[in-house]
C-alpha positions as CSV (number, residue, x, y, z in Angstrom):
1,M,132.3,16.0,111.2
2,S,132.8,16.6,115.0
3,Y,135.5,18.8,116.3
4,T,138.8,17.1,117.4
5,A,140.8,18.5,120.3
6,L,144.1,20.0,119.4
7,Y,146.2,17.5,121.3
8,R,144.5,14.6,119.4
9,K,144.4,16.4,116.0
10,F,148.2,17.2,116.1
11,R,149.4,14.0,117.9
12,P,152.8,13.2,116.4
13,T,152.8,10.3,113.9
14,E,156.6,10.0,113.4
15,F,159.7,10.5,115.6
16,S,160.6,13.8,114.1
17,D,157.3,15.3,115.4
18,V,158.1,14.4,119.0
19,K,159.2,17.5,121.0
20,G,161.5,17.6,124.0
21,Q,162.4,13.9,124.1
22,D,165.4,13.8,121.8
23,H,167.4,11.5,124.1
24,I,164.7,8.8,123.8
25,V,163.8,9.3,120.2
26,T,167.5,9.0,119.1
27,T,168.0,5.8,121.1
28,L,164.9,4.1,119.7
29,K,165.7,5.0,116.1
30,N,169.2,3.6,116.5
31,Q,167.8,0.4,117.8
32,I,165.5,0.0,114.9
33,R,168.2,0.9,112.3
34,A,170.6,-1.6,113.9
35,D,167.9,-4.2,114.4
36,R,168.7,-4.3,118.2
37,V,165.1,-4.0,119.3
38,G,164.5,-5.1,122.9
39,H,161.7,-7.2,124.2
40,A,160.4,-5.0,127.1
41,Y,160.4,-1.2,127.6
42,L,159.4,1.0,130.5
43,F,158.3,4.5,129.7
44,C,158.0,6.7,132.8
45,G,157.5,10.4,133.4
46,T,154.9,13.0,134.2
47,R,151.7,13.3,132.3
48,G,151.5,14.8,128.8
49,T,155.2,14.3,127.9
50,G,154.7,11.7,125.1
51,K,154.9,8.2,126.6
52,T,152.0,6.7,124.8
53,T,152.6,8.7,121.6
54,V,156.2,7.4,121.4
55,A,155.0,3.9,122.1
56,K,152.6,4.0,119.2
57,I,155.2,5.4,116.8
58,F,157.7,2.7,117.9
59,A,155.1,0.0,117.3
60,K,154.6,1.4,113.8
61,A,158.3,1.6,113.2
62,V,159.1,-2.0,114.1
63,N,156.3,-3.2,111.8
64,C,156.8,-0.7,109.0
65,E,157.5,-2.3,105.6
66,H,159.7,0.6,104.4
67,P,161.1,2.5,107.5
68,V,162.9,5.8,106.8
69,D,165.9,6.4,109.0
70,G,164.3,4.4,111.8
71,S,160.9,6.1,111.6
72,P,157.7,4.7,110.1
73,C,156.9,5.6,106.5
74,G,153.3,6.2,107.3
75,E,152.3,4.9,103.8
76,C,152.5,1.1,103.9
77,A,149.5,-1.0,104.9
78,S,150.9,-1.8,108.3
79,C,151.4,1.9,109.2
80,R,147.9,2.8,108.0
81,A,146.3,0.0,109.9
82,I,148.1,0.9,113.2
83,A,147.2,4.6,112.7
84,A,143.6,3.7,112.2
85,G,143.5,1.5,115.3
86,R,142.5,-1.7,113.4
87,S,145.8,-3.6,113.5
88,M,145.9,-6.9,115.3
89,N,149.6,-6.5,115.9
90,V,149.3,-3.5,118.3
91,I,147.3,-4.1,121.5
92,E,146.7,-1.2,123.8
93,I,145.7,-2.2,127.4
94,D,144.5,0.1,130.2
95,G,146.4,-1.0,133.3
96,A,143.9,0.7,135.6
97,S,140.9,-1.4,134.5
98,N,142.8,-4.6,133.3
99,N,145.0,-5.0,136.4
100,G,144.0,-8.5,137.6
101,V,145.6,-11.9,137.3
102,D,142.9,-13.0,134.8
103,N,143.8,-10.2,132.5
104,I,147.5,-11.2,132.6
105,R,146.5,-14.8,131.9
106,E,144.7,-13.7,128.7
107,I,147.9,-11.9,127.6
108,R,150.0,-15.0,128.3
109,E,147.7,-17.1,126.1
110,E,147.6,-14.5,123.3
111,V,151.4,-14.2,123.0
112,S,151.7,-17.8,121.9
113,Y,150.1,-16.8,118.6
114,S,152.5,-15.2,116.1
115,P,151.3,-12.1,114.2
116,T,149.4,-12.7,111.0
117,E,151.1,-9.8,109.3
118,G,154.1,-7.7,110.2
119,R,157.1,-8.7,112.3
120,Y,156.1,-7.9,115.9
121,K,153.2,-8.1,118.2
122,V,153.4,-5.0,120.5
123,Y,151.6,-4.7,123.8
124,I,151.2,-1.2,125.1
125,I,150.1,-1.2,128.8
126,D,149.2,2.3,130.0
127,E,149.1,3.2,133.7
128,A,151.1,0.1,134.4
129,H,151.6,1.0,138.1
130,M,147.9,0.2,138.7
131,I,148.5,-3.5,138.0
132,T,148.2,-5.5,141.2
133,P,151.3,-7.3,142.7
134,A,149.8,-10.7,142.0
135,A,149.2,-9.8,138.3
136,F,152.8,-8.4,138.1
137,N,154.1,-11.7,139.4
138,A,152.0,-13.6,136.8
139,L,153.6,-11.4,134.1
140,L,157.2,-11.9,135.2
141,K,158.1,-15.1,133.3
142,T,156.4,-13.9,130.1
143,L,158.1,-10.4,130.4
144,E,161.5,-12.0,130.9
145,E,161.4,-14.5,128.1
146,P,158.6,-13.6,125.6
147,P,158.5,-15.0,122.1
148,S,160.9,-13.3,119.7
149,Y,158.0,-11.6,117.9
150,V,156.5,-10.0,121.1
151,I,157.4,-6.5,122.5
152,F,156.0,-5.1,125.8
153,I,155.9,-1.4,126.4
154,L,154.8,-0.3,129.9
155,A,153.9,3.4,130.4
156,T,153.5,4.8,133.9
157,T,153.5,8.2,135.8
158,D,154.4,6.5,139.1
159,V,157.4,4.4,138.5
160,H,158.1,3.9,142.2
161,K,155.0,1.7,142.4
162,V,156.3,-0.7,139.8
163,P,158.0,-3.7,141.5
164,V,161.8,-4.0,141.2
165,T,161.4,-7.4,139.6
166,I,159.6,-5.7,136.7
167,L,162.1,-2.9,136.5
168,S,165.0,-5.2,136.1
169,R,163.4,-6.9,133.1
170,C,162.8,-3.7,131.1
171,Q,164.8,-1.0,129.4
172,R,163.8,2.1,131.3
173,Y,163.3,5.5,129.6
174,D,162.6,8.6,131.6
175,F,160.5,11.2,129.8
176,R,161.5,14.7,130.9
177,R,159.3,17.7,131.4
178,I,159.1,19.7,128.3
179,T,160.6,23.2,128.5
180,A,158.3,26.3,128.2
181,D,160.2,27.5,125.1
182,T,159.6,24.1,123.4
183,I,155.9,24.1,124.3
184,T,155.5,27.8,123.1
185,A,157.2,27.0,119.7
186,R,155.0,24.0,119.2
187,M,151.8,26.0,120.0
188,K,152.9,28.6,117.4
189,E,153.2,25.9,114.8
190,L,149.7,24.6,115.6
191,L,148.1,28.0,115.7
192,K,149.6,28.8,112.3
193,A,148.0,25.7,110.9
194,E,144.7,26.6,112.6
195,Q,144.9,30.2,111.4
196,V,144.5,31.6,114.9
197,E,146.4,34.7,116.0
198,A,147.8,34.9,119.5
199,E,150.2,37.1,121.5
200,D,153.6,35.6,122.4
201,R,153.1,36.7,126.0
202,A,149.8,34.7,126.1
203,L,151.4,31.6,124.8
204,A,154.3,31.9,127.2
205,Y,151.9,32.0,130.1
206,I,150.0,28.9,128.9
207,A,153.3,27.1,128.5
208,K,154.3,28.0,132.1
209,A,150.9,27.0,133.4
210,A,151.2,23.6,131.7
211,D,154.2,22.7,134.0
212,G,156.1,20.7,131.4
213,S,153.2,18.9,129.9
214,L,152.6,19.6,126.2
215,R,149.2,17.9,126.3
216,D,148.1,20.2,129.2
217,A,149.3,23.2,127.2
218,L,147.3,22.2,124.2
219,S,144.2,21.6,126.3
220,L,144.5,25.0,127.9
221,L,145.1,26.6,124.5
222,D,142.0,24.9,123.1
223,Q,140.0,26.2,126.0
224,C,141.2,29.8,125.5
225,I,140.6,29.7,121.8
226,A,137.0,28.4,122.3
227,F,136.3,31.2,124.8
228,Y,137.4,34.0,122.4
229,L,136.6,32.3,119.1
230,G,137.4,34.4,116.1
231,E,139.5,36.9,118.2
232,T,143.2,37.4,118.7
233,L,144.2,35.5,121.8
234,T,145.7,38.1,124.2
235,Y,147.5,37.9,127.5
236,D,144.5,39.3,129.3
237,H,142.2,36.8,127.6
238,V,144.3,33.9,128.9
239,L,144.4,35.3,132.4
240,E,140.6,35.6,132.4
241,V,140.0,32.1,131.1
242,L,142.5,30.4,133.4
243,G,141.4,32.5,136.5
244,A,144.9,33.9,136.9
245,V,146.2,37.4,137.8
246,D,148.8,39.6,136.3
247,I,152.3,39.8,137.7
248,D,151.7,43.5,138.8
249,V,149.2,42.2,141.4
250,F,151.8,40.0,142.9
251,S,154.3,42.8,143.0
252,E,151.9,45.1,144.7
253,L,150.9,42.4,147.2
254,F,154.5,41.5,148.1
255,R,155.3,45.2,148.8
256,E,152.3,45.5,151.1
257,I,153.3,42.3,153.0
258,C,156.8,43.5,153.4
259,A,155.5,46.8,154.8
260,Q,153.1,44.8,157.1
261,N,150.2,46.8,155.7
262,L,147.5,44.2,156.4
263,T,144.6,46.4,155.3
264,Q,146.0,47.0,151.9
265,A,147.1,43.4,151.4
266,I,143.6,42.1,152.2
267,G,142.2,44.8,149.9
268,S,144.3,43.5,147.0
269,V,143.0,40.0,147.6
270,E,139.5,41.4,147.7
271,R,140.0,42.9,144.2
272,V,141.3,39.6,142.9
273,I,138.2,37.8,144.3
274,L,135.8,40.4,142.7
275,Q,137.5,39.7,139.4
276,G,136.4,36.1,139.7
277,R,140.0,34.7,139.9
278,E,140.6,31.3,141.3
279,L,142.3,31.5,144.7
280,S,144.1,28.2,144.3
281,Q,145.7,29.3,141.1
282,F,146.4,32.7,142.7
283,T,148.2,31.1,145.6
284,T,150.3,28.8,143.3
285,D,151.3,31.7,141.1
286,F,152.2,33.9,144.1
287,I,154.4,31.1,145.5
288,W,156.2,30.9,142.1
289,Y,156.6,34.7,142.2
290,L,158.3,34.5,145.6
291,R,160.4,31.6,144.4
292,N,161.7,33.9,141.6
293,L,162.5,36.6,144.2
294,L,164.4,34.1,146.3
295,M,166.4,32.9,143.2
296,L,167.4,36.5,142.4
297,Q,168.4,37.1,146.0
298,S,170.5,34.0,146.2
299,G,173.3,35.3,144.0
300,D,174.5,36.4,140.5
301,G,173.7,34.4,137.5
302,M,170.2,33.4,138.7
303,E,168.4,35.5,136.1
304,E,168.3,32.5,133.7
305,L,166.1,30.6,136.2
306,V,163.6,33.4,136.3
307,D,161.4,33.4,133.2
308,V,160.1,36.9,133.0
309,S,160.5,40.0,130.8
310,S,163.5,42.3,131.2
311,E,161.2,45.0,132.6
312,N,159.7,42.7,135.2
313,L,163.2,41.3,136.0
314,A,164.5,44.8,136.9
315,R,161.5,45.4,139.2
316,M,161.8,42.0,140.8
317,K,165.5,42.6,141.6
318,E,164.5,45.7,143.4
319,E,161.8,43.9,145.4
320,S,164.2,41.0,146.3
321,A,166.1,43.5,148.5
322,L,163.0,44.4,150.5
323,C,163.5,41.4,152.9
324,D,166.0,38.7,153.7
325,A,166.1,35.1,152.5
326,E,164.8,33.7,155.7
327,T,161.7,35.8,155.6
328,L,161.1,34.9,151.9
329,M,161.3,31.2,152.8
330,R,158.9,31.7,155.6
331,Y,156.4,33.4,153.2
332,I,156.8,30.4,150.8
333,R,156.3,27.9,153.6
334,V,153.1,29.6,154.9
335,L,151.7,29.8,151.4
336,S,152.6,26.2,150.6
337,E,150.6,25.1,153.6
338,L,147.8,27.3,152.4
339,S,148.0,25.7,148.9
340,G,147.5,22.2,150.4
341,Q,144.6,23.4,152.5
342,L,142.8,25.1,149.6
343,R,142.5,21.9,147.7
344,Y,139.8,20.5,149.9
345,S,138.4,23.6,151.5
346,T,135.0,25.2,151.0
347,Q,136.1,28.5,152.7
348,K,139.0,29.4,150.5
349,R,138.8,33.2,151.1
350,V,138.9,32.8,154.8
351,L,142.1,30.6,154.6
352,V,143.8,33.1,152.3
353,E,143.0,36.0,154.6
354,I,144.3,34.1,157.6
355,A,147.5,33.4,155.7
356,L,147.9,37.1,154.9
357,I,147.5,37.9,158.6
358,R,150.2,35.4,159.5
359,L,152.5,37.0,156.9
360,C,151.9,40.6,158.0
361,R,151.8,39.8,161.8
362,P,154.8,37.6,162.6
363,A,154.4,38.5,166.3
364,M,151.3,36.3,166.3
365,E,153.4,33.2,165.8
366,Q,156.1,31.7,168.0
367,D,157.9,29.5,165.5
368,Y,161.6,30.0,164.7
369,S,161.2,31.6,161.3
370,S,158.7,34.2,162.8
371,L,161.1,35.1,165.6
372,L,163.9,35.6,163.0
373,Q,161.7,37.9,161.0
374,R,160.8,40.0,164.1
375,V,164.5,40.3,165.0
376,S,165.4,41.3,161.5
377,Q,162.7,44.0,161.5
378,L,164.0,45.4,164.8
379,E,167.6,45.5,163.4
380,Q,166.4,47.3,160.3
381,R,164.6,49.9,162.5
382,M,167.6,50.5,164.7
383,E,169.8,50.9,161.6
384,K,167.5,53.6,160.4
385,G,167.6,55.4,163.7
386,I,164.0,54.7,164.6
387,P,163.7,54.3,168.4
388,V,162.3,50.9,169.5
389,V,159.7,51.1,172.3
390,I,161.0,49.0,175.3
391,Q,159.8,48.6,178.8
392,Q,162.7,50.3,180.7
393,P,161.9,54.0,179.9
394,V,158.4,53.6,181.3
395,R,159.9,52.2,184.5
396,E,162.4,55.1,184.8
397,T,159.9,57.9,184.3
398,T,157.3,56.4,186.6
399,V,159.6,55.4,189.5
400,S,160.8,59.0,189.9
401,R,157.3,60.2,190.6
402,P,156.8,60.7,194.4
403,K,154.1,58.3,195.4
404,T,153.3,60.1,198.7
405,L,152.0,63.1,196.7
406,L,149.3,61.1,194.9
407,P,145.8,60.4,196.3
408,E,144.5,56.9,196.7
409,A,142.2,55.7,193.8
410,L,138.5,55.9,194.3
411,S,135.9,53.5,192.9
412,E,135.3,55.9,190.0
413,D,139.1,55.8,189.2
414,V,139.1,52.0,189.3
415,Q,136.1,51.8,186.9
416,Q,137.8,54.2,184.5
417,F,141.0,52.0,184.6
418,V,138.9,48.9,183.8
419,K,137.4,50.6,180.8
420,R,140.8,51.8,179.6
421,F,142.6,48.6,180.3
422,Q,143.4,47.8,176.6
423,E,144.8,51.3,176.2
424,F,147.1,50.8,179.2
425,R,148.1,47.3,177.9
426,K,149.3,48.8,174.6
427,K,151.2,51.6,176.3
428,L,153.2,49.0,178.3
429,G,154.4,47.5,175.1
430,G,157.0,44.8,174.7
431,M,156.5,41.3,176.2
432,Q,154.2,42.6,178.9
433,A,151.7,43.7,176.4
434,Q,151.7,40.2,174.9
435,Q,151.3,38.7,178.4
436,L,148.3,40.8,179.0
437,K,146.7,39.9,175.7
438,G,143.3,38.3,176.3
439,A,143.4,39.2,180.0
440,L,140.3,40.1,182.1
441,C,140.3,43.3,184.1
442,R,137.7,43.8,186.9
443,E,137.2,45.8,190.1
444,L,138.2,44.2,193.5
445,P,135.3,43.3,195.7
446,D,136.2,46.0,198.2
447,R,136.5,48.6,195.3
448,S,140.0,49.5,196.5
449,G,141.7,48.7,193.2
450,A,141.6,46.3,190.2
451,E,142.6,42.7,189.6
452,I,143.7,41.3,186.3
453,I,143.2,37.6,185.3
454,L,145.6,36.5,182.5
455,G,144.0,34.8,179.6
456,R,146.3,31.9,179.6
457,E,148.9,30.1,181.7
458,L,152.3,31.8,181.1
459,P,155.6,32.0,183.1
460,V,154.9,35.6,184.4
461,D,156.3,37.6,187.3
462,E,152.8,38.6,188.6
463,Q,154.2,41.1,191.2
464,A,156.5,42.9,188.7
465,L,153.7,43.1,186.2
466,A,151.3,44.6,188.8
467,Q,154.0,47.1,189.9
468,D,154.6,48.3,186.3
469,L,150.9,48.7,185.7
470,G,150.6,50.7,188.9
471,R,153.4,53.0,187.8
472,L,151.8,53.5,184.5
473,V,148.4,54.3,186.2
474,E,150.2,56.9,188.5
475,K,151.6,58.6,185.4
476,E,148.4,58.6,183.4
477,M,145.7,59.0,186.0
478,Q,147.7,60.7,188.8
479,V,146.3,58.3,191.5
480,R,147.7,55.4,193.5
481,M,145.9,52.2,192.7
482,N,146.1,48.7,194.2
483,I,146.6,46.3,191.3
484,K,146.8,42.5,191.5
485,V,147.6,40.0,188.8
486,H,146.5,36.4,188.8
487,T,146.8,33.5,186.4
488,P,143.7,31.4,185.5
489,H,145.0,28.9,188.1
490,T,145.3,31.4,190.9
491,D,142.1,33.3,190.2
492,P,140.3,33.9,193.5
493,R,137.0,34.2,191.8
494,P,137.0,31.8,188.9
495,E,133.3,31.7,188.6
496,E,133.3,35.3,187.5
497,A,136.1,34.9,184.9
498,V,134.9,35.7,181.4
499,L,137.3,35.9,178.5
500,D,137.8,39.5,177.3
501,L,137.9,39.0,173.5
502,S,138.8,42.6,172.8
503,G,142.4,41.8,173.7
504,L,142.6,39.3,170.8
505,I,141.7,41.9,168.2
506,D,144.7,44.0,167.2
507,M,142.9,47.1,166.0
508,E,141.4,50.3,167.5
509,I,137.8,49.9,168.7
510,E,135.7,53.0,169.1
511,V,132.9,52.7,171.7
512,D,130.0,55.2,171.4
513,S,129.2,56.6,174.8
514,E,125.5,56.8,175.6
């Protein structure tokens, strides 16, 4: 006999087996006991929450010869026939492939015939939102006033696509996402029946990854068991099969991002990639980790919303104090954009590394959240007594130097300045260093000084920028140099302007002298 997947093998056959939907099960059982069965139902909710399963149990219950407290007995001929899929009273229709007017016309013709056995003829239409508007209109009259022996059950994951005219004719039941605790308890029951051992931590992670879908959880569990057949299912096994990473990796990565240690952060991702982990899943889990930190930072009593062990909870409380809420929300926003991009990208690693650079280098961005993070970092440094490098001290120390005592710069001095331009740019610091980023530095045609062509059009005081550079040259090189600053628009020699890419790379570059 061929193997049957867990979610099919253990599909509930009576209402008591349905997990996490007590509000719906109780209502349907009460209707059956009181003989107040409706003629049209709409079951909506996310995947794997039991819509089709409850519809089949309901179909058995209304046709059962000996119902027990509103549930099917499972022993009578009608229950056995429906369970085996050979009953003429229960018709399952795939709304995705039978969504036209002709298909609805067939249903309208069939409902005119009463059931040969049992009390009701039940039509279960899956993926009902896929039915075309014209087909829905053709179904309206039959759905509103069907024969007394006909029941329609429409199941859908996208209820907003169902016309209002259909919604108003149905009893609507919203299936909730199943909690992780309920899913974990159900998996423990099934593993006991299957005689498979598993760690509680492993099952808890599978339940979390299923995102409220019991069917998804059983599919993942089936996959993990098959990979480690005959062995105890451990937490590390689950992480390896699902391509996920341990929470310790997220903790380490978060601390590196807060410290703006880009090299270490990219190194952590490198190790994750070498382990063969899936970057999309890695990003999703990291977003969830940051969400937990944000919840812990938001106020007291949020621990219940963070589903982690007490040991990890204490560590996460400590980490939540490393940055403010605005910065955490910026991290989540950047990674959420990344998650959407990874879905269709063939260069996932590149996108992840770019996102890390954005997180560790807020100065590269000009949006509101990045500016807030930069201001917050400056405030923290000032509170700790760490001096902030600003432009004014350079101007004070250089102005006091007597210009008349310094010689005029020679051509060799100018060439030396051109080679050391990036060094001088960084020493300026502040906004001026950013204005000079990507600029081209070259010797004047008469070799009396240097001229600088900015890499982009910016609102810059060219004369003030040239004077500050001149003062810095006097301090560092002990010569007076004629320095001119131009924008790309005012460049006197545009044909010679070549972009200096070294200014766009924020790292030290060593040049071997020949």
